[in-house]
N, C-alpha and C positions, 0 to 999 in steps of 0.2 A: 277164576273163582267158581264155585261148584253150585249148579243150579239146585235150588230150593224144590223140595216134595210137595206133591198136592198136598199131605199131611201137616208139614210143615206149616206150610203158606195157611192153611184153615186153623193151624194155632198160634202162627203171629196174628191172625184177624181175629179171632177170637178173644185172646189175650189184650188187643189191644179197644175191645170192646168192652172186655169186664174194668178195664183203668177207667173209660171214660165212666162208665157206669157207677162205678164206685168212687170217682173222685181220688183215686189211689195212684199216681203216677209212676211209684216203686213197683205194684202189682205183679205177681210173676203166675203165668198160666201153664202148667205142664197136664200131660195125659197120664192117666194112672190104670192100673188093671186091677186094683184093689180099690175100695169103696171111694166113691169122691168124697174130697173134706175140703175145707177151706181154714187158713191159720192168719195171723196178719197182714202177712203179704205175699202169699199163697194160695192157689187157687188148684187143688187137681179134681178133673173131670176123667169121665173113663174115656178109656180109649176106642178110637173109632179103628176098623180096619183099614188097611192102604187103600181101597178100592171108594173110600168114605161114602157107605151106605146111606141114603137119606135117613133113616131112623137114627142109625148110631150117630149122624150129626147135630140129629135134633135132638136127643138125649143130651150129647157134650154140650149146645147152646142154653139149654134147660138149668142145665147144674152151672155153667158158669154164670148166667142171669141170675140165679137164685142166690148164689155166693155172692157175686157181685153186690146183688141189692142187699143183702144181707151186713156188707161191709160199711156201705153207706147210710143205711137206716136203723141200723139196731148196737144198742149198748152194752158190751157183754157184762161191762160192772152193773148197770141198772138191773140187767136179765139176773143175773146171780143175786143181787142184795133181794129183789122181789121174790125168785123163787120160791117155791114151798121145798119142804124136806122131805112129804110122803110121795112116793115113786110115780105113784098113778097122779096124783096131783102136780107134780112136778111135770108129765108127761104133758098134760092139758096145756101145763104154761107155755110149755117149749113148742107146742104145734099151734097155739093161738100166736104167736108171737112170729113164727114161720107165717104163717098166713097172713100176720097185718104185714110185713117186710113185703112179702109177695104181693100181696095187693096195691100196695104204693107203686111197684114197678109195673103191673100189668095194667093200669089206667090208663087210658091213652094211648098205647102202646103194642097193638095187636099183635106184632110180630114176639114180643117180647110175653105176652100172653101167650101163644102159642107154644114159644120153648117152655115155659114155666109148667104150664100140662103135660108137655111130652118127659119132664121131669118128674112131675108127680105120679104120671102111670108108673116109672120105674121105680119110682119107692113101694108105691101101693103092691108092687108084684111081688114084693117081699116081708108086706105088712103082714101082720097076723091077723087082719080083717077079714083077708081072702080067705083064710080056711077057719074063719068063727061059720058055728052052726045055730050058736041059740044069741040072743041078745046080751046074754052072761058072758060071752066069749069074747064080743068087739071090746077092740081096744078104745078104751073112754078117749084119749088124748089122738087119737086117728078120726074118730067119731065129730069130737069136737071141733077140733083143726078145720074140718072138713065142711061143717055148717058155718064156719067163720069166715071160711074160706067164700062159702055161698053168700054168705050176708054181705061181704065187702066186695066182692066182683058185680054178684049177680049171675056168677055163672054156677050151675049145678055140677057136681060130683061126678068124676067119670063113671060111664055105663058100668066096671069092671067093682065100683065098691057101691053099688047098688046092692040093696037087700034080695 
């Protein structure tokens, strides 16, 4: 029997943690070079390099935790039924729901909170918020999501999101 690589061991441990958090024994976790995403039974998180650099490991953990919490605490049917049609309002609705779901998981679990903070920083790196030069350019969904997150968790937004 071939010995597993450290990256495969990491994937298996991360998958086991995600299954436990989501209360979903059939959940699979895989690495992807594309955008992280989640579906009913599959989580795809950023693929770290073979030497498992700490920052890449933290980012993968953050997305795995976020997606597992979403599977556990989010109802897509209710979310869709209550979602506004207008795009900006929809972005706010989505951001508030993400903040709510992640706040549930971060309370009382410092490791999960740290992981979610790493995933937030990754998401913010590609968010138009960082390119905004005026208040009018700030994406309302991102701003409201960060405010709700702060209110629910007591944690200030990452420094990169400060004006």
